[in-house]
C-alpha positions as CSV (number, residue, x, y, z in Angstrom):
1,M,17.3,-20.3,119.7
2,A,21.0,-19.6,119.5
3,E,23.0,-16.4,119.9
4,P,22.6,-14.0,116.9
5,T,25.4,-13.7,114.4
6,I,26.1,-10.0,114.2
7,A,28.6,-8.0,112.1
8,L,29.4,-4.4,112.8
9,Q,29.7,-2.5,109.6
10,I,30.7,1.0,108.4
11,N,29.4,2.8,105.3
12,E,32.2,3.3,102.8
13,N,30.1,5.1,100.2
14,T,27.7,8.0,100.2
15,E,24.6,8.6,102.3
16,G,22.3,7.9,99.4
17,S,24.2,4.9,98.1
18,P,25.6,3.1,101.2
19,T,28.3,0.4,100.8
20,W,28.3,-1.6,104.0
21,T,31.7,-3.1,104.9
22,T,32.3,-5.3,107.9
23,I,34.9,-3.7,110.3
24,A,37.8,-6.2,110.4
25,T,39.9,-4.4,113.0
26,A,39.3,-0.8,113.8
27,L,38.0,2.7,112.8
28,R,39.7,6.0,113.3
29,W,38.3,9.6,113.5
30,V,39.9,11.5,110.6
31,G,39.2,14.1,107.9
32,P,39.3,13.7,104.1
33,D,42.7,15.6,104.0
34,A,44.1,13.8,107.1
35,S,47.4,13.3,105.4
36,A,47.9,17.1,105.5
37,G,46.5,17.3,109.1
38,D,43.3,18.9,107.9
39,L,40.2,18.2,110.1
40,T,37.7,20.4,108.2
41,D,35.4,17.5,107.6
42,P,36.0,14.7,110.1
43,F,34.4,11.3,110.0
44,P,35.1,7.7,111.0
45,A,37.2,5.7,108.6
46,P,38.7,2.2,108.5
47,A,42.0,2.0,110.2
48,T,43.7,0.9,106.9
49,D,42.2,3.7,104.8
50,G,45.3,5.7,104.2
51,V,44.0,8.2,101.6
52,D,40.7,8.6,103.4
53,A,38.8,9.3,100.2
54,F,35.5,7.5,100.8
55,F,32.3,9.1,102.0
56,D,33.4,12.7,101.2
57,N,30.5,13.8,99.0
58,G,29.6,17.5,99.3
59,A,26.2,16.8,97.6
60,S,25.0,14.5,100.4
61,P,25.5,14.4,104.2
62,N,28.8,12.9,105.2
63,N,28.8,10.3,108.0
64,G,30.2,11.8,111.2
65,E,30.4,15.0,113.2
66,L,33.1,16.5,115.4
67,W,32.7,19.3,117.9
68,H,35.9,21.3,118.9
69,D,35.9,23.2,122.1
70,A,38.1,26.3,121.6
71,G,36.7,28.4,124.3
72,T,33.5,28.6,122.3
73,D,32.1,25.3,121.0
74,V,32.6,24.9,117.3
75,Q,30.7,22.2,115.4
76,I,32.8,21.1,112.4
77,T,30.3,19.8,109.9
78,V,28.6,20.2,106.5
79,A,25.1,21.1,105.8
80,G,22.7,18.3,106.3
81,R,25.0,15.8,107.9
82,N,23.1,15.9,111.1
83,A,20.3,14.1,109.3
84,N,22.6,11.3,108.1
85,Q,21.3,7.7,108.9
86,N,23.7,5.5,106.9
87,V,26.8,5.6,109.0
88,F,27.3,2.5,111.2
89,R,25.2,-0.6,111.6
90,A,24.8,-3.9,113.3
91,N,23.8,-6.5,110.8
92,E,22.3,-9.9,111.8
93,T,23.8,-12.3,109.3
94,G,22.6,-15.6,110.8
95,G,19.2,-15.4,109.3
96,S,17.4,-17.4,112.0
97,D,18.1,-15.7,115.4
98,G,17.6,-12.2,116.7
99,T,18.0,-10.3,119.9
100,A,15.5,-10.6,122.8
101,D,15.5,-6.8,123.2
102,P,16.8,-3.8,121.4
103,P,20.6,-3.9,121.3
104,E,22.6,-1.1,123.0
105,L,25.5,0.7,121.4
106,T,28.1,2.0,123.9
107,A,31.8,2.3,124.4
108,Y,34.5,1.1,126.7
109,D,38.3,1.6,127.2
110,D,39.1,-1.7,125.5
111,A,37.7,-5.1,124.6
112,T,38.4,-6.7,128.0
113,D,36.5,-3.9,129.8
114,A,33.7,-4.3,127.3
115,G,33.4,-8.0,128.0
116,N,33.5,-7.4,131.8
117,R,31.4,-4.2,131.5
118,T,34.1,-2.3,133.5
119,A,33.4,1.4,133.7
120,P,35.6,3.5,131.4
121,T,38.5,5.6,132.6
122,T,39.9,7.1,129.5
123,W,39.3,10.8,129.0
124,L,37.5,10.2,125.8
125,L,34.7,8.3,127.5
126,V,34.6,10.0,131.0
127,G,35.1,13.5,129.6
128,T,37.3,16.4,130.7
129,S,36.7,19.7,132.4
130,G,36.2,21.1,128.9
131,T,33.2,18.8,128.4
132,S,31.9,19.1,132.0
133,N,32.9,15.5,132.5
134,I,30.6,14.2,129.7
135,S,31.8,11.6,127.2
136,C,33.3,12.9,124.0
137,V,31.9,10.0,122.0
138,R,28.3,10.2,120.9
139,A,25.7,8.2,118.9
140,V,22.1,8.5,117.8
141,E,19.9,5.6,116.6
142,T,18.6,6.0,113.0
143,E,17.1,2.7,112.0
144,T,13.4,3.2,112.6
145,A,12.8,6.9,112.2
146,G,15.6,7.5,109.7
147,G,17.5,10.7,109.2
148,A,14.8,12.7,110.8
149,A,15.8,11.2,114.2
150,G,19.4,12.5,113.8
151,W,21.1,15.3,115.7
152,T,18.7,18.2,116.3
153,G,20.8,19.9,119.0
154,Q,24.0,19.2,120.7
155,T,26.6,21.2,122.7
156,H,30.1,20.3,123.5
157,D,29.6,20.0,127.3
158,A,26.1,18.6,127.5
159,A,24.3,15.4,126.6
160,P,22.8,15.4,123.1
161,T,19.2,16.5,122.7
162,D,18.8,13.3,120.6
163,G,20.9,10.2,121.0
164,N,23.3,9.9,123.9
165,E,26.9,10.1,124.9
166,L,28.6,6.7,125.2
167,D,30.1,5.8,128.6
168,G,30.1,2.0,129.3
169,D,26.9,0.9,131.1
170,N,26.4,4.5,132.4
171,N,25.2,5.8,129.1
172,V,24.2,3.8,126.0
173,E,22.2,4.5,122.8
174,A,19.7,1.7,122.4
175,A,18.2,0.7,119.1
176,N,14.5,1.5,118.5
177,A,13.6,-2.2,118.2
178,V,14.9,-5.7,118.6
179,L,17.5,-6.8,116.0
180,A,15.5,-9.4,114.0
181,A,16.9,-12.3,112.1
182,S,18.6,-10.8,109.0
183,G,17.8,-7.4,110.4
184,T,19.8,-4.3,111.0
185,A,20.2,-1.5,113.5
186,R,21.9,1.8,112.5
187,W,23.5,4.7,114.2
188,N,25.0,8.1,113.4
189,L,28.3,8.8,115.1
190,A,29.9,11.9,116.6
191,A,32.9,12.9,118.6
192,C,34.2,15.9,120.5
193,A,37.7,17.3,120.7
194,P,37.8,19.4,123.9
195,H,40.5,22.1,124.4
196,D,41.9,20.1,127.3
197,A,42.2,16.8,125.5
198,T,45.2,14.6,126.3
199,A,47.7,14.9,123.4
200,G,48.5,11.7,121.4
201,L,46.7,8.7,120.1
202,T,43.7,7.6,122.2
203,S,41.7,4.5,121.5
204,F,38.4,3.0,122.7
205,V,36.0,0.3,121.6
206,Y,32.4,0.5,120.5
207,A,30.4,-2.3,122.1
208,L,27.1,-3.7,121.1
209,Q,25.2,-5.1,124.2
210,Y,22.2,-7.4,123.8
211,T,20.4,-10.4,125.2
212,Y,19.0,-13.4,123.4
213,T,17.0,-16.5,124.1
C-alpha cells in the first residue's frame, strides 16, 4: 500500500449543512465582526476571508470556541456550540489507502518543526502563567461519537475534560478510528486568550500525524 492522500478541510457553512473546503494556505482565529475588532463570536476562518461572514448562524452551533482569561475565566460562545462536530476534518481522497492507526491532530510552531517533531516554544502552544503553562490551542475528536463527544467541561488553565490541548508530541488529540480509504476524521477546535498573552500576531501550524503500511 502507498501513503494515504489526505486533505485538511474547514467547514465554510453551517453545522447542519457543512461545506467542506480544502485549506489552501492558512486559517485565522477571528469573529464575525472582526473588521470592527469584535470577538463576541470567534471561530477559525480562512486566511483570505476578509468579511468573515461564513458559519455565523445563530440557529445552529458555530464552529469554534474561545476562552478569555480576564482574572476570571470567560468562555465566549453561543448556546450549543460545544456540541458542534462539523468544524475541521481530514479527508482521505486517494480512495485506496488509509492509515495504519488513528491519525493524531496536534500543533507545532511551524511546518519545519512539525516535520521534525520539534517541541513547540511559542506561548500559544506551551501556555503562559495565565493558563498554568497549558497550551492555548485545543481540539476534540467528533467523527465517531458525533456532537455528543464535544466539549463537556473546560477551564482556561486546565486540560479539557474531553479532547486535549495541543502541544507537539506532548499532547495530541487522536481520532477514534483509523482513517479509511475515502474516509474522514473530524474535530472541533477551540483556543484560549490568556490575560498575559504576548501582543501581536502569533502563528502556529496544525499537524496531522499518522502511520501507514
